[in-house]
N, C-alpha and C positions, 0 to 999 in steps of 0.2 A: 224697916229695913235696918236692921237690929246690929247684925254681927259683922258683916265683911266691909271693909273700908272699900269704896268705889272710886274708880278713876273714868272719865271719859274723853275720847278723844274724837275730836270733830275735824271736819277741815272744810278749807275755801269752796273746794268742789269736786265733783266726782274724779276718782283716779288722783288724788292727792298722796295717797298712800297710806290712807287711814288702815286699812287693813292689815297692812305690813306693819304699821307701828304697834298696832294693838296685838298683833301676834308675838312681836318683839317684848312688849312689857309682860304678857303673859308668861313669857318664857323667864324673863328676868326675874319675874316674883316667884316663878316655881325655883328658880336657881337657889332665891333668897329664902326658901323654906316656908312659903306662903300657899297653902290651898287656895288655887286661883281657879276661877270660871271665867270664860270671854262671856258677851251679851252683845245681841243686837236686836231691838223689839221689833222690828221691819226690815226686812232684808228683799230687795228686787234682782233678781238674779237667775240665771237658766242654768248656773252650774250649782248643783245640789249634792247632800252629803246624807247616807243612811246611817241613821244611828243603829246600836246594837240592837234594839228593839222592833227595826223596820219602821222607823219614822222618817221622815224627808226634812232636812233644816238648809240654810244655807252652807255652802261648801265651805266658806271662809271661816265660820264659826266650829266647824268641825276639825278645820285644820288648827285653829286657835287651841281648842281643847285636847287637840295631839301635843300642841307647843305646852300647854298647860300640865300635861302629862293626868289628864282626867278622861272619864268616858263623856262623850258629847251627849247630850239630852235636848228636846225640845224647848225646856226651859231658857235655853242658850240663844233660841231664836225661834219666838212662839208663832210669829207670822213670816210667810215667804209668799211674795208675790212672784208668780212666773209668766211673763208675756206670753201669749200663744198665736194670739191674730190682732189685727189692726184695733189698736183702743181697747184690748180686751185681756185680762188676766186671770190665770188661775190663782186661786186665794188658798192657800195650804194654811192651815191652823194647826198647830201643835202636831207637825208632821204629817196630816192628812186632809185631802183635798176638802175644801169646804163649799166654794162654788165658783164658776167664770164669773168674774163683773167688769164694768165697764169703769173707768177712773173717777168719773162724777159720781157714778153709782156707790162707789168703794169711799170715798169721802163723806157723802151722805147719808149711807146707810149702815157703816161700819165703823165710824169713828169710834163710840162708846164701849161697843163690844170688843173693840181693839186695844183702848184703854185699860179696860179692866183685866184682860190677857196679860198684857205686858206688865200691869202692877202686881199680879198674882204670878209671873213667872220671877219677875224681879225679887219678891218677897221668898219665894221658894230658894233662889239662889244664894241670896244673903243669909239664909238660917242654914246653909251647909257649907259655905267656903268663906276664906277671910279676906279675899280680894275678888273684887270682880272689875274688869277691864271691859268698858261698854265701848261700842263703836255706833259712831253717827252715820249719816247718809246724806250724800250731796253737799249740799251749803245749809248752815242754820239760818242764812240770811234771805232765803227763798221768801221774802214779804207777799207773793201772791200765795202761798201754802201755807204758811205759818200757822192760820187760825186753826188747822185742823191736823197739822203734823203730827207724828206719833213716832220719829226717831231720833228728835236732835234735842231742843232745849226743853221739851217738855217732860222728856225721858230723863235730862239730867236734873231738871227740878224735882222729878218723882224719886229719884235716888239720891238727890242731894249730893251730886258726885261734883268736884272739881272738874272743870274742861280745859283740857291742852288744844289749842287750835293749831292744825297744819296747814302750812301752805307749800305749793310745790315750785321750788325756783327753777325747775328744768323747764317749764312751759314760760317763764318770763312773767315779769310785772307780779311778783311775789309781795313786794311791799303793798303794792296798791289793793291786793285782795285779800291781805290780812287786814289793812286799816279799813277799807272797804267794808268787809264783813262785821268788822267789830263797831263800827259806827251804825250799822245797819241793827244791829240786837238792842235791845230794850236796854236801859240802864241796869236793870237786875240781872239781866243775862250776861251783860258784858262784866259785872262783878263776879260771876262765876269762872270766867276765864282767867285761870292762874297764870297763863303766859302760852307762847307760841313756840313752835317746831317748824324750823326750815329745813324741808327734805328733799332730796336728790339732788344736793350740792356738787357741782364740779369746779374746781380751778383752786386758787389762791383764797383762803379764808381773811387775808391782810385786806384785801381788795372790798371784802364784803363788810367789814368792821364797821366803816363809817355810818352805813345803810343800818346797821344793826344799834347802833348809839342813837341815831335819829330817831329809829323806830319806837324804842324805850322811851325816849324824852318825850315824843309825840302822844304816844299812847298811855304812856305809866303802866306796860305790861311788859314782864320779861321775857327776853328771848331765852327759854329753856335748853334750845338744843340746836346746832346745825347739824345735820347729819348728811355726810357725804353719801353720792350715787354707791351703791353696792352692786357691783356685777353680778351675773352668775350666779343668781341666789336660787336656788334649787326648792322654791316654796311654790304650791300652786296657786294661781292667780283667780280671781273671782270673775273679773268685768271683762266681757268679749273684747272692749275697745283694746286691751293689750294687743290683740291680734294683728294690729294695724302696723305693730313694731317689727314683725316678721316679712321679709321681702321673698316673691315668689320665685325670684331666680335661683338657678342650680347652684350647688358648691361644687366645683370640680377638684376640691381638695380631698372629700369625704368620700369613701368607698359606695355607702349606700345614701341613695335617694329618696325621701318620703315624703309625698305629698298628701296634704290633709285637705280635703272639699271644705271649705267654710262658706257655708249656706246662709242665707239672712237667719235661720233660727237655730244657728248652733247651739249646743248646749252640751254640758259636761267635757268641754274640750281639753279639760286637763288630763283626760285618758292617755293623751300623746304624750304627756310630760316625761315619762320616762327615757324618751328616745334621746331628748335633749341632752342629757348624761353621757350618753354612747360616746365615745371618743371617735366612731366609724360613722356615724350619722348626722344627716344634715334634713333638717323638718322645715319643709315649706308649706304655707297656707294659701290655697290657690282659690280664685273667685272667678277666672275665666278659664275657657277651654283653650286658649293659645299659651296660657300659662305652665299647662298640665305637664308638657314636655314629654319624656319617657322615662317615669320614676320607676324605682324598683317596686316599690310598697304605696299602693293608694289605699287611703283610711277616709271611708264614709263614717264620720263619728255621729253621736246622737244629735236629736233634734227635736224642739218643742212642738215644731208642728210640720209633720212627716210629709204630708201630701203637698205644703206649701213650698219645702225644700225639694221635695221631688219636681214639682212643676219647674223649680229653678234650676235644676240640673237641664232640663230638656230644652227650656228657654233659652241659657245661655251657651248650649253646643256640649256642655259638659260629659252629657250621658251618650251623646254619639262618640265621643273622643275616648270615654273610658271602656266601650264597647270595641273600639276599634283598636285600641290597645290590648285588650283582653284578647281578641281574636288573631294579633299580630305579633305583639311582644312578650306576652304574657307574665306582665308583672303579678305580683301578689294585690289581691284587692281583698281589703277588710272591713267587713260592716259593724259597727256596733250600735246596738238599741236601735234608733231611727234608721242608721244607716244598714243596720242589719234587714229591716222591714223593707228598705228601697232594693234590697239586691233581689228579692223574689219577685213573682210574678206580678202581683196585685197588691193594691191596698184600698181597702173598703171601708168606707166611713158612714154608716148607717144612719147614725146620729148625729150626723153633722156636728161633732165635737170640733173638729179641726178646719172644716172649710165647708162650701156648698157642693165640693165634687162627690157624688156618691161612692165613684171607684176609678183609681187609676192604677195605670200598668205601669210595673217597676220595671229594673233593668233586665230582669228574666234571667239571672245567672245563677240562682239557687231555686230548687223547686218548691217554693213555700209562696202561702198568701196569708195575708193579714187581715184584719178586721179590726179597726179602731173601736174601744169599748168606754162605757163610762166608768168602770170599775179601774181603778188605778193600783199595779203592782209594784210595791217597794218593799224589798227583801235583801238580806244580806246571804250570799248564795256561796257554795262552793262545790266541787267535782273533780272529776278526771279528765283531763284533756288528751284527747287521742290527736296527735300531728307527726306525721312521719314514722319513724320507728320509736318514738317516745311517748309513752304514758304520764302526763305532768298533773301532780296536784295543783289545783288552780282555787283561788277566790276572787269575787268581786261584788258587785251589788247591781239590784236592778231596779229600774225606774222606767215603768212604759204603762200606757193606758191602750195595751193592743195585745190580742192574743194571737199567734202564730201557727199554722198548721202545715204540715206537709203534702206535698202532693205526687203520690208515685214513689217510685226508690229515692231515697235520701240516705246522706252520711252524715249521721248526728258527730257533734263536734265536743261536746262536753257531756260524761255520764253522770248525772248527779243520784242521789240515794233513792230518790223517788220518781225522777224522770230524764227524759233526753233532752238536752239543751242546745241551741245553735247549731250550725248546718255547715257542710262544705262539699264542693264539688269533688268530682272522682280523683282530680290530678293535684288537690288540695292548694289552687291558684286561686279560689275565692272562698272566703272563710266570714263567717257570720254568728255574732252572738248578743244576746243580752246583757252579757256581764260587762259593764264599766268596771273599770280598773285592771281588765284583762293583762293589758303589757304592764302592770305593776307587778306581775308575777316574773320573778328574776328568770327562773327557769324556762319557762316558756319564751320569754323575751329573748333568751339568748339562743334557743332551737331556732326560734324563727329568723334572727338575724343572720345566724350561722347557715341556714338553708338557703338565703339570699345570696351571701358570699360565696358558697358552693356554687349556686348556679353561674356565678361570675367569675369562676375560676380563680375565687381567694381564698385563703387557708381560714380555717376557723379561729375564733377568738373566744376562748374559754373562760378568760380573767374578766368577765363582765361585772360591773358595778352591782353591789346591794342597794336597790333604791330606797328601802326603808332605812340603811345606813345614812345613806346620802342626806334624806330627809332629816333625820335627827342631827347631823353635823350641821345642816342649814338652819336649823331652830337655834343653836348654840352660836352659830358664826353671827347670824343676824341679832340674836340677844348682845354678844359681847362688843358688836359693832356701835350698836345703839347705847349700850351702858356708857362706851367710851365717849359720846360725843352729845349727852345730854348730863342735866344736872338733876341727876337721880335723888341726891339726899334732899334737895328743895320739894322736889316732887312728892318724895314719902313725906316731908314735913306737913305740906299742905294738905294732903291725903288725911293725916292725922289730925289738923286744925280744924278740917270740916266735920271729922268724926266726933270730936270733943265739943263742937258748936252743936251736932245735932243730938248728942246726948244730954248736953245744957236746954236744950230748948225742949227736949222730951220731960 
């Protein structure tokens, strides 16, 4: 690890804000003129990102690469774990499916292979970049797992990286979680921690100061920053735990009501993020039939286990409710990837990849059938989308283990250079596509929302936001916010100290 100066961000628990803090440091170092790369050795997530060469990595690392102003590669996340059914996950190695494994099997059979993959990826990044911002996972104090962990202190030692420990004060007990985590680390790992950051702070900092003084005296570790909660940050989240923050109730002050079906294996839910920045839209995540009400747009998002989530729609009564609304109120119904497959006539799983069910009937709203296959499609895609009177250039990315064929007459949705993609019904009230990121296309999103507005007798809104511009502004806003509230000079100094020590030892 010769060239790059590394910095590692670990947390006291999941959802402490590690991914956002890493994103902030990636942007800060970019702003300060350093060629910077993010890194997460092993990521467990159902939200993924497709690299320019059609490989799959954790979505957080793709977003962090964008914040760094660099092209994402699989070296930034060499191992991706995607849970697909009870106690089993698909292991993705350098962007391609490796095999499905049980948790115990992964720990016993994959550990040494994983170590080698991680070291090679870190070495590759270190030779190309000046700074590497490394993200941990969960907590480094998981004492039942630490003998074979591949993502926290073992990686910090491999990279010889200084570590900042992040605690989330919003959940309560932040000093207990920080102190407890430090005490459960080995002496050598504790020495690697250069300080802590308290994240998501609300209120008067003066009331917190006695606790900060006590913490520094008790642990001997400096508080490198207290970062106030930053609302309305338009940067994609990775962990579906954040969906619990979205209430299912209708917001009567908004013109357009959007209901997103939150099934158990929901994936790439960030597809709907652009609607959050539209001033006339309210987005709700729905888990029960009685929560659906009468939305203007129903979105069936991606799924890591389409058949299991289709059964969830049937068991909860959501399927019947969606069909009743389709027959009566005629809302727009939009399926993306797994949601697109569910809109068809049937889904067949002959290789029992997702479940023991050989075939399951879908909602029957589009004339298509899907067969789950062993091969995974991961590709960046573009084409011309036909909707209403408009033909719009769109781009997106595909991640699916299924082939969809049409039955009888059908209306294609997107014309690609070599094939037709997606499907819509005759009145364009039901639409489906394999394109993740379809709503990130500003022109199509504007046309769809204006059609909804027209149906409701509302005037068109043509001054819609540019979502890419919003994202860039969000990266800068986040970086400026974190820069203001952390001791950046001290962090830079510690990074250089570790680098000099490493050079001396070499």
